[in-house]
N, C-alpha and C positions, 0 to 999 in steps of 0.2 A: 306254099308250105311255110309255116312259121317255125322259128327255132327258139328254144329256151335253154339256158345254161344255169344249172344249180352248182355253184362253186362252194367247196368246203376247204378251208385252209388246213394243211398239215396232216393229210391222211395218205399213207403209203401202203404198199403191199409187204407185210412183214411175215413173221413166222406164227404158226398156230400154237401159241404158248400163252394160255390164259393168265399166267402169273404176271406177264409183262406187257401183254397186248390186249387192251380192252375191246378190240374187235373180235377176239377169239372167244369162243363159248357163247356167242350171240349170232343171231341170224340177221345181221345188218345187210343192207344192199352192198355196202362197202367192205364186208367181211370176205376179203380175197387174200389168199395166203400163198407163200412160196413153197411150202412143204405139205400142203393138203389140197385135195380136190375142192374146187369151188362149188358151192350150192347153186342150183339153177336160179336165175333171176326171174322175177314175175313179169308178166306181160310180154314174154319173149325177149327180154332185155339181153344185151350182150356186153361183155367186158373186154377192154383192150388195155393191157399194161403199157405204159409209155415212160420214156426216160425223162429224168428231171435234171441231169447233170450237164448236158450238152458237151460232154467231154472236157469241161473246164475244171481245173483243179479246185478243191475245196468243197464245202457242203452247199447244196442249192439253198437259195434264200427267197423270201417272199417277194421283195421288190422286183428283182430281176425276172423271176419266173412268172409272176403275175403280169408283168409287162409283156413277156413272151406270149402268154395266153391271149392278152387283150390287143395284141398287134399282129400275131401270127409270125413274128420275127424272132430269131434265136438270140434274144437279148443278151444272155451271158456270153455268148460267143462274140457278139458285136462289140461289147465293151471289155471283154477279156477277163471277167471276174463275176462273182456272185455278190449281190447287194442285198443286205437284210433290211427289213422294216419298210421304209418308205423310199420311193424313187429319188435318186440324186439327179443332178443336172443332166448327165448323159441319158439316163433312162427317161427323164421328163421330155427330153428332145425326141426320143424314139416314140414315146406315146403321142406327142404332139403331131408328129409327121405320119405315123403309121397306125394310129388307133383304128381298130376294126369298126368302131362306132362312127368315126369320121368318114371312113370309106363307105359304110352303108348309107349314111345320110347323103353324102355326095352323089351316090348312085340312085338316090330317090327312095331308098328304103327307110323305114322308121324303126326306132329302138328306144328302149327305156331301161332304167335301173330300178328294180323293185324295192330296194332298200330305202328307208327313210332316216333322216338325220336331224339332230337339233338345229334349229335356225342359228343359234349362237355359234355352233361349229362351222357351218357352211359360210356364214358371214365373216367369221374370223379369217377363214382361208380364202375369202373372196371368190367362192365358187358359185357358178350360176345355179340358182335354185328356183323352184316354183314359188308363186306368191303365197304369203302366209299372213293371216290377220292377227296372229297371236304374238308376234314379236319374239325376241330372244328369250329362251327359257331360263337362262342364267348368265352371269357375267364371268368371263374367264379372267383369272388374275394374270398380271404381266408375265410371271414365270411360266405359266401354262401356255400363254400365247407364243412365247419364244420357242417352246418345244413343239408346237403344233405343226404337223405336216400333212399334206394331202396324200391319200392312198393312190395306188395305181389305178384302181377302179374309178374313183371320182375323176381323176385326171383323164382317163380314157373317154369317159362320157362328156366331160367338159370340152375335150378336143372336138367332139361332134356337136357341140353347142346344145346338148341335152340338159334341160333343167332338172336338177336333182330334187328328190322328194323330201319333204319335211315331216316332222312328227304330226303336223296337222293333217297331212295326207294319210298317215297311218290311222289317225283318229277317225277319218272319214271313210275308211275302208278301201283306200287307194294306195296303200303302201305297207311295207313290212319293216319291223325292226330286225336288226342283225341276229338277235337271239331267237327269232321266230315267234316266241310267245309274248314278248313285251315285258317280261318280268324284270329284266335288268333296268330298264328305264324307269319303271314304276318304283323299284327299290331305291332309285336315286332321287325320288321325289317328283318325278314327272308323271303324276297320276292320270293326266289326260290321255296318256298313251293306253290304248285298249289292251287288255290281256286276252290272248287267243289260244285255242288249242292248235296243235299242228294241222289238223284237218281244216279248221277255220282259216288258218293262214294259207293253206293251199287254195281255198276258194278265192281269197284276196289275190293270190298270185295269178290265177287264171283270169280274174277280172282285169287286172293290170295288163297281162299278156294279150288279152283279147283285142287290145287297141293297136298293137304294133306287130312288126315282122320279127323283131328280136328282143328278148327279155333276158336280163341277167340278175341273179340273186347271189349275194355273198354271205357266207357264215364262217366266222373265224374262231369260235370258242374251242374247237378241238385242238387247234394249234396252241392256244393259251394253256390249255390243260396239259398238253405235251411238254411245254417248257417248264411248267410247274411240277411235272411228274405226279400229277394229281389224278389218281385212278378214278375216284368218285366223280370228279368234275368231267373227266373224259367220257365216262359212261353217260352222264347226264346230257352232255353236248351231243354225243352220238345217238342216244335214244331220241332226242328231240328232232335232230336233223333227219334221222331215218324215218320217223313217223311222218314228218313233213314231206320228204321226198316220195315216200310210198303213196301219200295222198295225192301229190301232184301227178304222179305217174298213173295212178288208177283212174284219175279224172281227166287225163290227157285228151284234148279234142283230136279227132281223126286227122286234122290238117296240121298237127304240131309234131316236131321232133324235139326230144329232150336229151341233153347231155348232162351227166353228173361228173364233175372232175375236181381234182385238187392240184396244188402247185408243187408240192414236195412232201416227203414223208416226215413224220414226227411222232404222232400219237400212237403209232403201231409198235413203238419200242420205248417203253417208259423206264428202261434201264439207264437212259441218258436224257439230258435236257436239250440236247442238240438235234437239229434236223438230221435225217438219215439220207443215205445214198440210194434207198430203195426206189424202184419204179412206183408210179401211182396208177390207180385204176381210172380209166375213162369208161363210164357206163353209157350205153345208148338205149333209148326206148322210143319206138316209133315204127313207122312203115319202112320197108326196105330203102336203104339210103346209100348213095355212092361214096367211096372214099374212106370208109371206116377202117379197112384193113391197112390203109396207108398211115394211120395214126402211129407215130413213132416217138415224138417228144411232146411236151405240153404245148409248144407253139403250134402244133398241128390242130389243136382245138380251135384256135382263132382262124386258121386257114380253112378249116372245115365249115365253120359258120359262114364265112364269105362265099365258099363254093356253093353251099346249099341255097344261099340267097342270091346266087348268080352275080356275085361281085368278085371279079378276078383282078 
């Protein structure tokens, strides 16, 4: 049984208030609410609300909660705080030691990250990447180099010695851009990156996932829109991700289990630029699976992946 995770940054379970919640008034897979009954999910899907706070004071943040997802460890509890943005030294150490990718590979399982990155970005961070014949797409100025940091996801896969995909892989139909369609890269002048519909992106996803036991895809534009309190950008991001996720689910092979998850709330409450304390939905699509009712925090996503692939 293969496992796939579609990760979307910054989507929690808020109130059914269309004026402030772009998930309201739309039939998104992630349109789950505190104060209204949930619509049935397609393909027999199930929703499990999970905690993002770990009982740690403050608002949950991306670096610490993504570390929790990608290690199965209660990262905020372990370091006693929430860390925004990119992993600091304590979180990098947790990722290096406990990455679920590292554990899967050590146990003889295979894994891949479906996202593709610019060669210039991966080389600047000295991250292990797949070969590319095109070379760096641009030159990063010194100021940008000083600010550049690796994400929890790239560090988790690097810990497992998995080569990251480049835009050349996306061009060849063996990788996806974080925005799914490729429009952002093309708008920045990287016209070699193909433009795809969400349905075409789903085809690429399953082509990539067909080669391995575990596949991860990351989308973070909803979180960006939440911080900007940009309702139109939020709807655009959610429209695209929802269409992609539905296409992935409707074309799911019988031997695959799919989880859709987030790290913390944000976009479900555009009255604030801050992350929320709301739980996040974990959606499951696939054949009957053990352990779903044990999902309690975002860290349990990582633990569930390991359990399903017989790595304890």
